[in-house]
C-alpha positions in Angstrom: 159.5 -144.1 209.9 162.7 -142.4 210.9 164.4 -140.9 207.9 167.4 -139.4 209.7 169.3 -139.6 212.9 171.3 -136.5 213.7 173.7 -135.6 216.4 172.6 -132.6 218.4 174.4 -130.2 220.8 171.1 -129.4 222.4 169.4 -132.9 222.8 169.2 -134.8 226.1 172.6 -136.2 227.0 174.6 -133.6 225.0 177.6 -131.9 226.5 179.7 -129.0 225.2 183.3 -128.8 226.4 184.3 -126.0 226.4 181.1 -124.1 225.7 181.0 -122.3 222.3 181.9 -118.6 222.3 178.9 -116.3 222.9 179.0 -115.0 219.3 178.8 -118.6 217.9 175.9 -119.4 220.3 174.1 -116.2 219.2 174.6 -117.0 215.5 173.3 -120.5 216.1 170.2 -119.4 217.8 169.5 -116.9 215.0 170.1 -119.5 212.3 167.8 -122.0 214.1 165.0 -119.4 214.4 165.1 -118.5 210.7 165.4 -122.2 209.7 162.3 -123.1 211.8 160.4 -120.1 210.5 161.1 -121.1 206.9 161.2 -124.9 207.1 159.5 -126.0 210.3 161.8 -129.0 210.8 161.0 -129.2 214.5 164.6 -129.9 215.5 167.1 -128.1 217.7 170.4 -128.5 215.8 170.6 -128.9 212.0 174.3 -127.9 211.8 176.0 -130.5 213.9 178.0 -132.6 211.4 177.1 -136.2 212.3 174.0 -137.4 210.4 172.7 -140.7 209.2 170.0 -140.8 206.5 167.9 -143.5 205.1 168.7 -143.4 201.4 165.1 -143.3 200.3 164.5 -140.2 202.4 166.9 -138.0 200.5 167.0 -139.5 197.0 167.7 -137.9 194.6 171.1 -136.9 196.0 171.4 -133.6 194.2 171.8 -130.4 196.2 170.5 -127.0 195.4 173.2 -125.3 197.5 176.3 -126.9 198.9 176.9 -124.1 201.4 175.9 -123.8 205.0 172.3 -124.8 204.1 173.0 -128.3 202.7 172.1 -129.9 206.0 168.8 -128.0 206.0 168.0 -129.1 202.5 168.6 -132.8 203.2 166.6 -132.6 206.5 163.7 -130.8 204.8 163.6 -133.5 202.1 163.3 -136.1 204.9 160.3 -134.3 206.3 158.7 -133.8 202.9 158.9 -137.6 202.4 156.9 -138.0 205.6 159.7 -139.4 207.7 160.8 -138.2 211.1 164.1 -136.8 212.3 165.6 -138.1 215.5 168.1 -136.0 217.5 170.7 -137.7 219.7 172.8 -135.9 222.2 176.5 -135.7 221.4 179.7 -134.8 223.3 180.9 -131.7 221.5 184.4 -130.2 221.8 184.5 -126.7 220.5 187.8 -126.0 218.6 189.2 -122.7 217.3 189.5 -122.3 213.5 185.8 -122.1 212.6 184.9 -121.1 209.1 182.1 -118.9 210.5 183.1 -115.2 210.1 181.6 -111.7 210.3 179.8 -112.2 206.9 178.6 -115.7 207.5 175.2 -114.7 208.9 174.3 -112.8 205.7 175.3 -115.7 203.5 173.5 -118.2 205.7 170.3 -116.1 205.5 170.6 -115.7 201.8 171.1 -119.5 201.4 168.0 -120.3 203.5 165.9 -117.9 201.5 167.1 -119.3 198.2 166.4 -122.8 199.4 162.9 -121.9 200.6 162.2 -120.4 197.2 163.4 -123.5 195.5 161.1 -125.7 197.6 157.9 -123.5 197.4 
């Protein structure tokens, strides 16, 4: 059964206007590569904000880390329950004012490693 439907900037039908800056795209590719290496979710975009979950696929609703990796934690729990994740293309409008900064990749990596150790 489908445990989550998530918006994706990389799924069929997605459009990005204007495209994200090169640095953001590079960080996104790196984050996705590490995420797949550690969690094997089989998805393209875990960080796009729009997500719908079946309650039973993520219960209990506690989070290990409420930082950048909270999306990954919920999606990993969906997979661990034997449910699938469906990605749906979205119209994405990139806007200035992102919370991602020079140190964000380091914190993102540390959060993913901590999360992986939590779910050994």
